[in-house]
C-alpha positions as CSV (number, residue, x, y, z in Angstrom):
1,X,13.3,-128.1,15.6
2,X,10.7,-130.5,14.3
3,X,10.4,-131.3,10.6
4,X,7.1,-129.3,10.4
5,X,8.6,-126.2,12.1
6,X,11.7,-126.4,9.9
7,X,9.5,-126.5,6.8
8,X,7.5,-123.5,8.0
9,X,10.7,-121.6,8.8
10,X,12.1,-122.5,5.4
11,X,8.9,-121.3,3.7
12,X,9.0,-118.1,5.7
13,X,12.5,-117.3,4.6
14,X,11.7,-118.1,1.0
15,X,8.7,-115.7,1.1
16,X,10.8,-113.0,2.8
17,X,13.5,-113.3,0.1
18,X,11.4,-114.0,-3.0
19,X,7.9,-112.7,-2.6
20,X,8.0,-109.7,-0.3
21,X,8.3,-106.6,-2.4
22,X,8.9,-103.3,-0.5
23,X,8.5,-100.2,-2.5
24,X,10.5,-97.0,-2.2
25,X,9.5,-94.5,0.5
26,X,6.6,-92.4,-0.8
27,X,5.5,-95.0,-3.4
28,X,2.6,-97.3,-3.0
29,X,1.2,-100.4,-4.7
30,X,-2.6,-100.9,-5.2
31,X,-3.7,-104.2,-3.8
32,X,-6.6,-106.3,-5.2
33,X,-8.7,-105.0,-2.3
34,X,-8.2,-101.5,-3.7
35,X,-6.2,-100.5,-0.7
36,X,-2.7,-99.0,-1.1
37,X,0.4,-100.4,0.6
38,X,4.1,-99.8,0.7
39,X,4.7,-103.6,0.5
40,X,3.3,-106.5,-1.6
41,X,3.5,-110.3,-1.4
42,X,4.2,-111.5,-4.9
43,X,3.3,-115.1,-3.9
44,X,3.3,-116.4,-7.5
45,X,7.1,-116.3,-7.3
46,X,6.9,-118.8,-4.5
47,X,4.0,-121.0,-5.6
48,X,5.1,-121.4,-9.2
49,X,8.6,-122.6,-8.3
50,X,9.0,-126.4,-8.5
51,X,11.4,-126.9,-5.6
52,X,9.2,-124.9,-3.2
53,X,5.9,-126.6,-4.0
54,X,6.5,-129.7,-1.9
55,X,7.5,-127.6,1.1
56,X,4.3,-125.5,0.7
57,X,2.2,-128.6,0.3
58,X,3.7,-130.2,3.5
59,X,3.1,-127.0,5.5
60,X,-0.5,-126.8,4.3
61,X,-1.1,-130.5,4.8
62,X,0.1,-130.1,8.4
63,X,-2.7,-127.5,8.9
64,X,-5.5,-129.6,7.4
65,X,-4.5,-133.3,7.9
66,X,-7.1,-134.0,10.6
67,X,-10.0,-132.2,8.8
68,X,-10.9,-135.0,6.3
69,X,-10.9,-132.5,3.4
70,X,-12.1,-134.0,0.1
71,X,-12.1,-130.9,-2.1
72,X,-10.0,-127.7,-2.2
73,X,-11.0,-124.5,-3.9
74,X,-10.8,-120.8,-4.1
75,X,-11.2,-117.7,-6.2
76,X,-9.2,-117.3,-9.3
77,X,-6.2,-116.5,-9.7
78,X,-4.4,-116.7,-6.3
79,X,-6.0,-120.0,-5.2
80,X,-5.4,-122.0,-8.5
81,X,-1.7,-122.9,-8.0
82,X,-2.4,-123.8,-4.4
83,X,-5.3,-126.1,-5.4
84,X,-3.0,-127.8,-8.0
85,X,-0.2,-128.3,-5.5
86,X,-2.5,-130.0,-2.9
87,X,-4.3,-132.2,-5.4
88,X,-0.9,-133.3,-6.8
89,X,0.8,-134.1,-3.5
90,X,-2.1,-135.4,-1.3
91,X,-4.3,-138.2,-2.6
92,X,-6.8,-137.7,0.2
93,X,-7.9,-134.5,-1.5
94,X,-9.9,-136.0,-4.3
95,X,-10.5,-132.9,-6.5
96,X,-10.5,-129.2,-6.7
97,X,-12.4,-126.3,-8.1
98,X,-12.0,-122.6,-8.6
99,X,-14.5,-119.8,-8.8
100,X,-14.4,-117.2,-11.5
101,X,-14.6,-113.6,-10.5
102,X,-17.3,-113.3,-13.2
103,X,-19.2,-116.1,-15.0
104,X,-17.9,-117.0,-18.4
105,X,-19.7,-115.1,-21.2
106,X,-19.6,-118.1,-23.6
107,X,-19.7,-121.8,-23.5
108,X,-21.4,-123.2,-20.4
109,X,-21.1,-119.8,-18.7
110,X,-20.1,-121.4,-15.5
111,X,-18.9,-119.6,-12.4
112,X,-17.5,-122.8,-10.7
113,X,-14.8,-124.7,-12.7
114,X,-13.7,-128.1,-11.7
115,X,-15.5,-130.4,-9.3
116,X,-17.8,-129.5,-6.4
117,X,-20.1,-132.1,-5.0
118,X,-22.8,-132.2,-2.3
119,X,-20.9,-134.3,0.2
120,X,-17.6,-132.5,-0.2
121,X,-15.7,-131.3,2.9
122,X,-14.1,-128.1,1.5
123,X,-10.9,-126.3,2.2
124,X,-11.0,-122.7,0.8
125,X,-7.5,-121.4,0.1
126,X,-5.9,-118.1,-1.1
127,X,-2.4,-116.9,-1.2
128,X,-2.8,-113.6,0.6
129,X,-5.7,-112.1,2.6
130,X,-6.1,-108.4,3.0
131,X,-9.8,-107.3,3.4
132,X,-11.2,-110.8,2.9
133,X,-13.5,-109.8,0.1
134,X,-12.2,-112.5,-2.4
135,X,-12.6,-115.3,0.2
136,X,-16.1,-114.1,1.0
137,X,-17.0,-114.1,-2.7
138,X,-15.9,-117.7,-2.8
139,X,-17.9,-118.6,0.3
140,X,-21.0,-116.9,-1.2
141,X,-20.8,-118.8,-4.5
142,X,-20.3,-122.2,-2.7
143,X,-23.3,-121.4,-0.5
144,X,-25.4,-120.4,-3.6
145,X,-24.4,-123.7,-5.3
146,X,-25.6,-125.6,-2.2
147,X,-22.8,-128.1,-2.6
148,X,-20.4,-129.3,0.0
149,X,-19.5,-128.1,3.5
150,X,-16.8,-125.5,4.1
151,X,-14.6,-127.0,6.8
152,X,-11.6,-124.6,6.8
153,X,-10.4,-121.4,5.2
154,X,-6.7,-121.0,4.9
155,X,-4.3,-118.4,3.5
156,X,-0.6,-118.4,3.2
157,X,-0.2,-114.8,4.5
158,X,-2.8,-112.8,6.4
159,X,-2.0,-109.1,6.1
160,X,-4.1,-108.5,9.2
161,X,-6.2,-105.8,7.6
162,X,-9.7,-107.1,8.3
163,X,-10.0,-110.4,6.5
164,X,-10.3,-112.4,9.7
165,X,-13.2,-110.3,11.0
166,X,-15.1,-110.3,7.7
167,X,-14.8,-114.0,7.3
168,X,-15.9,-114.5,10.9
169,X,-19.0,-112.5,10.1
170,X,-19.8,-115.2,7.5
171,X,-19.5,-117.9,10.2
172,X,-16.0,-119.2,9.4
173,X,-12.6,-118.9,11.0
174,X,-9.7,-117.6,8.8
175,X,-6.5,-119.6,9.5
176,X,-3.1,-118.7,8.1
177,X,0.4,-120.1,7.8
178,X,1.9,-116.6,8.4
179,X,0.8,-113.1,9.2
180,X,2.4,-109.9,8.2
181,X,4.0,-109.8,11.6
182,X,6.2,-112.8,10.7
183,X,8.1,-110.7,8.1
184,X,10.5,-107.9,8.4
185,X,8.4,-105.0,7.2
């Protein structure tokens, strides 16, 4: 098994054990998409753990290393720790940004926080994709800002519930590290 495959398998097992929450039969969790499910990926438990962060960074880097990414961003909150990980571990990614769900009501009232420049080659990230609505919001704001070029859209887990198709309608391809089929659900 290659080093990359070993890291992917390690990350898959970590997610299976730490982040995958199955609810009791007859119970449901409401997802950010508004949909209901009998399982949930609590990815903050994975992303916010120091010893797991380098593994995740390496797995993501393997997916983007040939894309000449200069900026990484996504919608708050799911994307923020991923952005931080990639900026910390890979010097080729110069800076990051995140998009607020709503503009601030005070101060500079910005929607985009961090750095986003005209010549950026952008990687959009999120922890889990369900419907794809949050990623599309991010794409829309970047297009409104008229800064940078979105090169890749990547999520850790795709629940296979329509995100891929919605993002393709916007002209982009959703890539993933895992899909729901990779887990024992």
